[in-house]
N, C-alpha and C positions, 0 to 999 in steps of 0.2 A: 505494501498500500504506499502509496507515494507520503511522502513528510509534508506537503505543501498542501495544504487544503483547497478544494475547488472554491472559484468564485462562488456566491449566491447566483449569479444572474445566470450561471450555466448549470448552478443544483436545481432544478424545477421540480424533481422528486420522478419518480418511476408511475407507480400505479395513478388511475385518475385521481382517488379517494387523498392520495401524498397530494398530487398537485393544488386539488381545492385547497387542503391544508395552509400549504405553503404562502399561496396567494390570501388565504385570510389572514395569516399572520405576519404578510408580507404589507400589505395594504393598512394595518393597524400598527407599524412601524414595531413591532418585537424584537428584543433584540438578539442577536444571534443565540445564544446560550437558552434562551427562551425559546424559540424555534427547534431546536436540535433538543430539547426535552418534550415539548409538545409531538415531535416527529417520532423520538424514541414510544412513547405510550402507545399513539396512534398505531405505530407497528405491533406492537406487542396485542393491539386490541383487536386488529386486524388477523392474526394468528387465532385468536380466542374465537372468533367468530366463525371462520373459515370451515366448509367453504364458502358460506355465507359473503357476500359482499358486505363494507361498511355501510355500504349507502342504503341497504336493506337491515342494518341493525337500525334497533330502539331502544327505550327505556329498559325493556326485560335483559337484552344482552349486556348492556351498560352493568346492571343493577347484578348479573352474573358473575362480570368482571370484576366489580368491585370486592363482591362477598368472596371469591376466590381468592382475592390478594388478603384480605383478613385472615381468613379461615384456614385456606391451605399454604399460603406462602407466608401467614404472620406477619406483614407487612405493621409499620407504626404508623399511627394515624395520620403523621405530616405526608408521607409516603403517599397514603390512602387518600389523601387533599388533594394532592398533586396529579395524583392519576384523573379523579372527578373532574378537576376545572381544566385540563386539557383535554378529556374525553366529551367532555360538554360543550367546548368550544370547538372539537373536530365538528361532532354532530349539529350543531347549531347554527356555529359561523362558515365551517367549511362545508359541510353536508346539506346544510338547510332544512334538517330535521328536526322537529319539535320535540325535547325529550320529557317535558313536565316534571309531574312529582315525581322522585324517588324513594323507592324502598329496598335498602341492601344493607347486610350486615356490617355495623360501623367495626373498625378496629381499634381496639384496644388502647385507652390514652395512657401508655408508660410514663411513670416519675421516673427520669432519672435526677441524681444527683451530680451536679456539674463539678469536673476535677479543678479544683483553683490552687495556684501555687502562693505560696508565702512570700511576701516582700522580699525575705533573704534569697528563698529559690527565683523569683524576679531577678534580682541583682546576679545572681551566679549564671543566669539563662541569659542575660544582655553582655556578661560578661565575656560571652563566647562568640557574639556576633561580629560580623566587620562591620566600619562605619556606618554602610548605607542598613544594611539590615537591620542595625542595632536602632538607628534611628526611625526606623519602620515600627521596630517592634514597640519600642517604649510610646511611640505615636499611639498604637493600636492599645496599649494597657492604659496610657495616661489618659487616651479621650472615651474611650469605652467603644472601639469602632469594629464593625463587623471587616472581615479579609477583604470581600469585593469592594466595601465601603473605602479600606484604606488604599486599596490600589488604584482606584478610579476618583481619585483627589486629583484636583486641578489647581494651578497656581490662584487664581483666586478664590478658591475657595477657603484659603487659610485668610486669618486677618490677625496679622502678628500687634497691631494698633490696639486692637480690643483682645485680643488674647480668646479668640474663637474660633471657631470652625466649622463650617458648612458642609453637612451632608446633604447631597441632592440626588435624588432619585434611590433611597434606600432600599429596605424592603417593604414590598408594599407600594413601592413609587413613592414615599414620603420621603419629605423635607425633613429637616432638624437642625439643632446648632448645640453645640459640646464645647466643650474647653480646649484651651490650647497649655498643656502643662507649662510653666514658668521657666522649667528646666530646659525645656526643649527649645524654645524661642532663639536662642543664639543658633544653635544647629539646623532649624529649619530657616532661620537666612541665610545662614551657610549655603544650604542646600539649593535654596531658589537662586543664589548666585552664581554658585556654581551652575545651574542648567542654562545660564545665560549664551555661555560658549556655546554648547551643545546647540540650542535654538538659532545660533548665530549662522553656525554649520549647515545646521541644516535649509532652512533658508538659502544659504549661497547654493547648495547642490538641488533647489528646485523640488524639496521632498515633497510631497503632498501633505497637507494638512494632518492632525491628527483627528482621528474617529470623534465624531459629534453624532449624537441622537438623531433620525431620518428629520425628525421634523425642524429641528434646530438648523441643520447641514443644507436644508433646502430655501429655508427663511434667508439663512446667512451663509452662503457657500462659502466664502473665503475666513471664518470664524477659527476655521480648524489652525488655520498661519497665525492666527495672531499670539500673543506672549500671554496673555492670561488665561488660555483655552490649553495650555499645555500641561501635559501629566505633572504630578508633584514629583511622583517616582518612575520616572522611564525607564525601558529597557535600553540597554547598550546597544543593541542590534537591531535595525528593522527587521519585519518580518511582513508575510502578506496575509492582508485584513480579509478574513474568510469570506466575510458579507459580501465582498466587491471585488477580491482580487488586485487591491491595489497595495502595493507595498509602502508602509510608512512605520512613523515609530509608534510602538505600542505601550502600554505600561507595563513594568515589572509583570512576570507572569507569575501566578496563584502559585503553580508548581515550585517554582524555583524558591519562591520564599517560604512555601511549607517545607521544601528540603533543607533549607537553612536552619529554622527553626528546629527541625528533627534534628539533625545533625548537633545542634548548640545542646540542645536537652540531653544528649549522648554524653558529650565532650564535658557538661555541668555535671554529669552522674546524678541528676534527677528521678527519683522511682517513680514518677508518675508518665502516664500517658500523655505525652506536650504536645500540642498542635496550635496553630495562631488564634485559634477562638478561644485557646484557656487563658489567653490574655484579657481578653474581654470578661469573661467570666470573673477573672482574678480584678479586675476593675470595680464591678458592680459589688463583689464582697466586699471589699474591701472598704468600698466608700460607705455600706451600711456599716461595717464595724466601727468606723471611725464615726458614726452617728448622723449619714446624711438622710434624711427622711424620704421613705421608699418611692413616695410621689416623684422626688427630685430626680433619683435613679431612676426612674420608669421613664421618666422623659428623656434623659442624657440618654438612656440607651434607644427610645426608638419603640420599646413594647408598646401594644396596640391596648393591652390589659396588665393590672396592676398584676394579677396573676401569675402570669409568666416571671415578672421581676420576686414575684415572693419565694421564688424556688431559693434564691440565695441567702435566705434567713434560715435555710437549714444548713448552710454550711460556713457560718459566721461564729469567728470564736469568740468575741464579746463585743457591746456595745459602746459606744463613745460619742464624743462631740466633735463637730467641723464639717464642713461644706468645699474642701478642698480636693483639686485632683490627688489621688492616693503616690502619683511620681513626685508628686511636693510634700508629701507629708513627711 
């Protein structure tokens, strides 16, 4: 299989139902990752209803598939919900079939206690990272970011004058504002200044601008070439955009950062399963331990429900006082 992904313009799907799904996804400006996810679930559903065509499928077949996920495959509730969203979109928006009310076996809601590092363990982890990955890890921990929120930060999302960081298009396509740790102000300032040389070189080489959401790219076609839209943590090498086939500078790949965290955790001899998301768990837990009220933590994390935030109360060590970033504590 080729290492270079095909451009979306040439990847229109195979079966008629897949082509209709792709058309519906692209008309709505879905991200490439979302399209891939929806196509993956649609393919599984097509195998489930075979030899019947997805065009002939309806509520009964969808209920059967979702119940099978819960009963036989023991999928998590979040996985089943993702499948539900993808397949309702396939049937209603792609194939123009009304689903109506569904009655299926719901996956059991598992309660998982998050892995949390102590402050001392966070310090040991950061000490094993190179300068770039350390800044990324400390920002993820100090601001409570999700992995893709970190990687998709752009220059104009960071306001060092107000010590604020704006997350655009987070989970659920929601925006929110969180803190910039005071300890990272100098490092972020250097990171931004260091990027100016790379930006200038890209412009001299007439490199296409960075990726922008489809609607924004149509309205401001040259915005991707402007300084404020550049990635805060760009990749050193250019790569082919899977949605367009255009070679441009992408942000740091999620796999590269995940590998850096995994290697650093091993070097630090941490006896826990450490992933980048553990840093977000640690942010929330340390804030609650410091006495920050749970509603404030909910807002900083971007949780829709306070019940989601409450899971961190199960791993707290002790209550306290203060509303500062744990990185500044």
